[in-house]
C-alpha positions, 0 to 999 in steps of 0.5 A: 152676308148679314144674318139679320137681312131679309131679302123680301123686305129689302125688295118690298120695303125699299126697292119696289117703293122707290122704283114705283114712286118714280115710274108707275104704270096705272095697271100696277097700282090697280093690281097692288090695291086689288092684291091688298083687298084679296090678301089681308096678310099682305095689306101692310107690305102693300101699304108700305109700297103704295105709301110712296106713290103720289097719284090721287088713287094711291093717296086716297087708298092710303087715306082710307087705310089710315082712317080704317086703323083710326076707326079700329083704335077708337076707344082703345089706348092703341096708336096708329104707327102707320100715320107717322110713316105716311106723314113723314113721307109727304112732309118736306119738313122731314125730308119727304116730298110735297104731295102733287096738286092732283093728290091734294085735290083728291084729298080736298074732295074727301075732307070736304064731303060731309057725307063721309064719316069723321075718320075718312074726313079727318084723315084726308084733311091731315094728309092734305094739310101736311104742306098747305099753301098760304092760300090754304091757311088763309081759308082754314078759319072757315072750318072752325064751324065744322064739328069734325074738322075744327080742331084739325084745321086749327092744328094746321093753322098753328103748324103754319105759324098763323098768329091769328089762330092764337085766340082759338088756341088759348080757348082750347088750352083752357077748355075742359080737362084735355086742354093740355094736349094743345100745348104741343100745337103752340110750338110755332106761334107766340102766346105772349101779347 
């Protein structure tokens, strides 16, 4: 037997998420979300399980959890490590599955709701934009006027290889003392020409 093995994590981190992502009873998800609310110490483990479930309720719960972590980290040097786990789960680029249309629609309702705070809107948008369709990308320039989502929309356009977004990228690169952060976003477009 492996001395470093943790049977509880083997179940909570691998077996349950795998099984529930394939066949989920709605009452099970309701129970897990309620359990995470009642027992704060279980929130991370339950989040790992829910992170594998592609239903609107599960995806919205994950988006809210990510937004809460972003809100806590604002103004600190901390990063949201759980974000990469969620992003990779739903990114086909990293071997994950694309979100279902129903889950993407639930996220679209959240990010388009201007009554929500910036963390909830940005997080819902980022998850929604992991695998955008060509129609989605074509509609993103409209978000340039949205003070909360303009940068995220531009990142999504650039990630999708939208060359028409290059002039805005150039503006961001040369604007202020934080323009250097935009170089990473330039990896899928050409700045020449």
